[in-house]
C-alpha positions, 0 to 999 in steps of 0.5 A, spaced: 836 595 473 840 594 479 836 591 485 837 594 492 840 590 498 835 588 503 837 588 511 838 582 515 832 579 518 835 576 524 842 575 528 842 568 525 842 571 518 847 576 519 852 571 522 851 566 516 852 571 511 859 574 514 861 566 516 859 564 509 865 565 504 860 565 498 855 570 501 861 574 504 861 579 498 854 581 499 854 581 507 857 589 508 852 592 503 846 588 506 849 590 513 848 597 511 841 596 508 839 594 515 835 599 519 838 601 526 843 607 525 851 606 525 853 602 531 846 599 533 844 596 526 847 589 528 845 589 536 837 591 534 836 585 530 831 579 533 835 573 535 832 567 531 825 567 526 824 559 526 822 554 531 827 553 537 830 547 537 834 543 543 
């Protein structure tokens, strides 16, 4: 049984998946699974989930 891709949780996660060579193969499918239409799906993502570090 194949597992479906879930969308990105944050812009940080989106950036990480496209930057990391090991995860890049999953990045596009994950991007398509992200809610928000064709162009806005990246822009609508929340910034960061974790605590803000200085």
